[in-house]
N, C-alpha and C positions, 0 to 999 in steps of 0.2 A: 589536525587530521585532515584528511582528504574528504570529498563528499561521500564516496561510497563507504569509507571506514567510520565516518560519522553515522550514517545511517545503521551501519552493522553494530556501533556502540551503542545506539539508541535500542537496537533490538536485543543486544545482549543484556543491557540494564533491565528492559521489560521482561527478558526471560527470569533473571536473577530475582526480580521483585516477586514475580508470580511464584516462582519456588520457594522463597523464604516466607511468604504469606501461608503457602500450603503447610510448610515444614512448621513454621509457628503454631498455627492453628490446631495441627496434629500434636504438638508438644503440649499445649494447654489442655486438650482432650486427654491426652495419655497420663499426664501428671495429675490433673484433677480428678479424673476417675478412679485412679490408684487409691487415693484417699481423700475423699471431699471433705472430710471434717478436720483435717490435719491443716493447722495454720500455715505450715511450710508450704504446702501443695497449694492453699489459697493464694498466699502472697506471690508465690511463683507463677501463677495463672494471671495475675494483675501485673505483675513485673513483665512477663511475656508480652501481654497485650500492649502496655505502655512502649515497650522495645518496637512492636510492629507499627504502632501509630507513628513514632519519630523516624523510623526506616523509610515508611510509605511517604510522609511529609516530605522527606528529603528527595525522594524520587519525582512527586508530583511538582515540587517547587522547580527542580532542575528542568523539567521538560514542559513547564507550563508556557503557553503561547499567549495568554491574555494578561495584562498587567495587574487587574484586580485579584485573579486567581492567584496569579504568582504571589503577590504582596500577602494575601491571605496565609499561603503555605509558608512563605518566609518567616511570618510570625508564629505559625502553628508548630513548626518543626522545633526551635529552642524552647518553646513552652512544653512539648511533649518530653525534651530531654530533662527539664527539670523534674517533671513526673516520674520519669524513668530512674532517675537518680534517687528519689524519695523512695519508691517501691523496692528498689534494689537495696537500699538501707535497712528497711524494715524486714526485707526477707533475710539479710544475713543476721538479724537478730534472733530468727527462728532456726536457721539452718547451721548445722544438721539438727541440733536441739536447741532449745530456747535458754538463753543465758541471762545473766543480769540485766534488767531493762531500766532505762532511765527515763521515766514518764514526763517529767518536765522537759527534758531535752526533745523527747518525740514531738510533744506540742509545739514547741518552738519550730522543729522543722516542718511541721505541717502547715503553721501560720506562714514561714517564710516562703515555702512552696506556693501556697496560694497566691501570695503577693506578688512573686515573680511571675507567675502564670499569668495573672492580670495585668500586671505591667507590660509584660512582653506582648501579650496578644491584644491587648486594648489600646497601645500607645505606640509612639515612635522613639520611645526612650531607649530601647535595646536595638531593635531593626528600625533603621531611618527610612529606607527605601530599598529598591531592587534596580538591578540592570540587566539587560540582555546582552549576551555574547554569543559567539559562534558555537560554542559547546553547550550552552543552556543559560539558566537564569542564576546571578550571582546575588545574595542578599548584601546591603551595605549596613554593617553595623555602626552605630555611634561610637565615638572614642570611648565613652564611659561604658557604654552596653557591651562593648568588646572585651573590657576588662573584666566586667560583673560576669558576662557569660562564661569565658574561657577559665576565669579564676574559680568560680564556683564548680565548674567540671573537673577541674584539677585538684582543688582542695578536697572535694567531696569523694572524688576516686582514691585519693590518697588515705583519706579516713577510713573508707570501706576496707581497703587492703590492709591496713593498720589493724583494725578491728578484727579481721579474718585470721591474721597472723597471731595475734594476741591470743584469740579463742581457741587456735590450734594447739597450743601448748598443753592445754587443760583437757583436750579430748582423748578419747579412747583410740586404739590402733585403727579399728575399722572406721570411726568417724573421721579419722585423720586422712584416709584415703579419699573420703567423700569431699573434704576440704581441699585436697590436692587437684581433684577434678575441677572443682570450680575455679580454682586459682589458675589452673591452665587455660581454661576457656578465657578467664579474665585476663591474663597475660596476653594470649592473642589478641583479645578485642582491645585492650588498652594501647598496645603498641602500635597497631593499625591505626586506631583513631588519634594516637598522639602524632603520628605521621602525617595522615591524611586530613584530619579534622581539626588539628590545632597548629602544628608546626609550618605546613604548606600554607594554611589560610593567613597565618600571622605573618609570614615573609612575603607571600606573593599577593597578600590582600584579594584572595579569590578561594572558592571552595570547589574549584574545577574538579578535584579528584576525591569529593568527600564520600562518593558511593562506596568506594573500596573501604573506607571506615565503618560507614554504616552497616554494610553488608556483613562485617565480622563479627557482628552482634550475634549471629546464628551460632557461631562457636561457643559462646558464653552460654546461650540458651541450651544447646544441645548437650554441652558436658554437665551443665547443672541438672537438667532434667533426667540425664542418665544416672547420676549421683544421687537423686531423690529417689527415684523408682526401683533401680535395681538393688536387689540385697547383696549379691555377689558382684564384684567389680573387677574388671581387667586390671592388671598390673599397669603401672605408670608407664613402663617401658614400650607397653603396646600402644598406649595413647601417643606418647611422643613419636613412635615410628609412624603411626597413622597421620598425625599431623603434618610432619615431615613429608610424607607421600602426597598428601593432599595439596599442601601450599605449593610443592613442585608442579604437580598436575596443574593446578590454577594458572600458574605463571606460564606454563608451556601452551595451554589453551588461549590465554591472552595474547602471548606472542603469534600463535597461529592466526587467530581469528581478527584480532584488532590491530596489531602491529605489522603485519604481512599483507602485501597487496597482491602479489604475484600467485597464482592459483596452484602452480605446481609446487611453489615452495610450501603453500599451505597444507597440500596433500602430504608432502614429505615429513613436515612438522606434526600433522596429524597421526601419521603411521608412528612417529617417534613416541607420541603422547601415548597411543594404544599399547605400544611395547612396553614402555614405563610403568602405566597402569598396572600391566600384567604381571611384571617383575616384582612391582611395588606389593601387589596383592600376595603374591607367593613369600615376599619378607615379611610382611605381618602376619601370615599363617604360619611361619616358622617360628616366629616369636612368640604367637599363642601357644603353639605346640609346646615349645620349650618350658613356658610359663605352667601350663598344665601339667607337664611331666614332673616339674620340680614341686607343684603342690601335691601331687600323687605321691612322691617320694616323702614330702613331709607328713603326709597322713599315715604312710606305712611306718615311718620313723616314730611318729606319736603312738601308734598302736603298739609297735614293738616295745617302746619304753613302759607302757600301760601293762602289756602283758609280763614283762620281766619284773615290774613292780608287784604285781598281783601274786605271781609265781614265787617269788623271793620271799614275800610275807608267808605265804603258806608253807613254804619249806623250812623256815627259820625257826617256828614253834616246835615241829617235832624233832628238829636236830638239836634244838636247846635241851628237849626233854630227854633224847638219847645220851647226850653229854652228861646230864645229870645222874642218869640212872647208871652209866658205865663207872662214871667218877665215884658213885657210892659202892659199886660192886668191888672196884679195885681197892677202895678203902677198908672194905670188910664189913660194911653195914648190913650185908644179907649174910653174913658167914665168912668162914675162912674160904679164900680162893685157891683152887688147885693151881700149882706153878705151870701145869701144862695149859691151861686156860688162861693164866695172867698173861702171857705174851701175846697170843692172838687178840685179847681185850684191849691190850694197850695199842696194837696196830688199828683196831677198829676205833679207838679214842681219838688217834692220831688223824686217821682217814676223816672222821666226823669233824674235827677241828678244822681241816683243810675245807670241808664243804662249808662250814659256817663261815669261813674267811671268804670263800668265793661267794656265797649268798650276800654278805655284808658289802663285797665291792660291787655286785649287781645293783643292789639297792642304792648304793652311792651314785653309781653312773644314771641309774634311772632319775634319781632326785636332782643330779647336775644337769641332765639334758632337759628336763621338764622344768627348770628354773625353780624347785621346790627345796633345794638343799638350803638349810639353816647356816648362817654364817654369824658367829658370835666373836669377834676380835677383841682382846684385852691386851694390855701391857705387859710383856713377858720378857724374860732373860732367855737368849737362845743357849746359853751354856746349861741352863737347868733343863731344857727341852733334851739336849743332846745326853747329858747324865741320865735323865729318865729312860731314854731309847737304850743306852748301854746296859743299865740294869735288866731291861727286859732280855737282851739277847746275850748276855754274859754267860750264862749256862750252855746255850747252844753252841757258842763258838767254843766254849771250854771242851765240850763233847767232841768235836771236830778237831781239839787240838790246835785252835788257831787263837791268835792274839786279837783283842779288840780294845783299842786305846784311844783315848781322847787327848790330844795335845792342845791343852788349854792355853788361850792367849795371856801375854804377860800381864795385860790390864783388862779390866772388867770392859766388855763390849757395850754399846748402846742398846737400850730395850728396843725391842720390836713389837709392832702392833699386829697381833695374830690371833687366830682361832687356835687355842692350845691342842685340842684334840685332832684337828685336822694336820696341824704342822707334826704332832707326834706320828699320825699315820703316814705322812710324807717321809720323814726321817727312817721310821721302822721300814717302810717298803723298801727304801735303798739299801740300808743296812742288812735287812734279811736277805735281799738278791746278792749282795756282796758275800755273805757267808754261805749261801746256797751253793754258789758257782765258784767257790775257792777251796781248794783240795790241800794247800799247805801255804804257810805264810800267815796272813791275817788282813785286818782291816784297821786304817788309821782314819781318823776323823780331825778336822782342824777347823777352826772359825777365825775369822778376820774381817776387819772393817775396810770397806773399800770407798775411798774418798773421791767422789767424780761430780758431774753435774747434779747427779742425785746420789746422796750418799747411801750405802747399802751394806748389809751383812753378807759374807759370802761363806758357806759351809762347803768344805771339800771332803768328800768321803772316798778313799783310796783302797783298792784291794789289790791282792797279788794272784788273783785268779786266772781265768782262762782268756780273757781279753775279748775284743769284739773287731769284726771286720767294718769296713765303711757302710756296707749295706745293713748290717745289722744295727748300728749306731742310728742309721736314718729311720728305722723302724721301731726303735726302742721304746718309745712312749706312745705307741698306738695301740689301740684296744686288741686284744687276742693276739698280741705279736710276741714272738718269743725267739731268741736267738738259737744257733746250733748248740752252745754250751748248755742252755736251757732244756733243750729236748734230750740231751745226752746224759746230763748230771741230775736233773731234777725234772722228773718226767710227768709228776702231778700239777705242775702250775698252769694256770689259765693265761697268763699273760695280760692280767687286768691291773694289778698293782702299781706299776709305773704308769700307766695310762690315768688312774686315779689320782695319782701324785700330780702329774702334769695338771689336771683340771683344778686340784686343790690350789697349786701354785699360781694359776691363772686368776682365781678368786682373790688372792693376796697381793694381786699386782706384781707377782714376782717371775723368777725364770727357774727352770731345772733342765739340766743337759748333761750328757755324758762324753767322754773322750776316752780313747784306746789308741795305743800304739800298733796294736794288730795282736794277733792269736798268741797265747802264752805269756803276754807282757802286762796282763792286769788291765783293770778299768778304773776310771776316775770319775766320780758323778759330782757335779755343781749345784748348788742351791743358793740362789740370790732373793734377799728379802730386802725392800727400802726400810730403812730405819724410820722412826717415829717422827 
């Protein structure tokens, strides 16, 4: 470094240490006053204070002018690191909530920390001496002291990260987001310290650039404090975007102020930095807006599902009562029914049945989307399920003078592990659609075993009906979607049956799709299930 740049380098470091101290003190105040009785908040305050001690010790060491004070800070800095690691460990025990504690291990950690601090600060067994260089003061570790210091730093950091990841598995979704914040700050901190405080000192035998590693502690403290205090956290995408912008901005600032001597170039690079910060701000703002919109949509979707669930429950009771009373009327429970009334009553009964089916589909969708749908799989024969469905629709097909046949396989198929009720619903929805939209001919069902990487059972349901276009096929299994044939031949449908069928197949880790050669050429539905 040139003379001017060295002075500027010292000035920038002084500015950094002042800002970090102010920011760190504010974090202690912010977190502690948020909940002073909480162990997590208390330990964060101690953890932050020990971090500031270490960072300041590194600064005073680097820029000391007297040998006595330089040696003092050279031994104080690694002692503060040991204290910092200890408080960090205890903090992770309680963050975001207290887990199982190992009291004997904790006592050992405290004893070892006390021993290391005493040996480091009051003897020359870790830091032997110091040397003055053109960039500042360099502490000289003993060979064993270097192994002890860097070994403990790496091992304890690894143990803390492992402990956090293990803890992460058992936490709730909200608590996992808090851990993610801490891990992001820790990742930045660890990477920068590994580069500037471990690898470069080990290979160059100098801590010339260690301030960059020390200053990165502010990322760890900032992200952790935010995760502790804030109830609602920004998405990780916002955090990563902000980190990306901040790191590039820091590099641009260092390039302009430290590594550039010519004033005109500094002005140009400063202008580039300002433009980058402006566009970076717009990018972060757009990401936040996108996340807020998605959260709003999720809230509306949840409200919609709750409304559908409540409305469906309220509708199902009177509809069931109507069905019962009409059925009794038609059966003559309340006396002989006039032939003129019987026909309209049958139409009311059929309309009521369609409403009940619609309400049941709406309830199913509500439960699926809210994750409350029960799933009770059992070992089942697919041939038995198909036969059951054929029995349900045999009379309906006969009324339309359509055939409904099942071409059974020559040998029994392997059993499948399915929820019987839901698979009957899937098959029924498909067969019902095939019958509704077929005017002549009929419906054929086949079942076969497909041997592949994953063995599966494939059920093929073909009709001789209206057929479908490519556009209709692409929307076939979406909610409230009906093709031209549906609106022309069966006007009462809501387009929910096949959507529910697709959702049920997803629950079974299976697939359902449809194919057609075009209008007037019929349709074929495929249902695939993994074998047991």
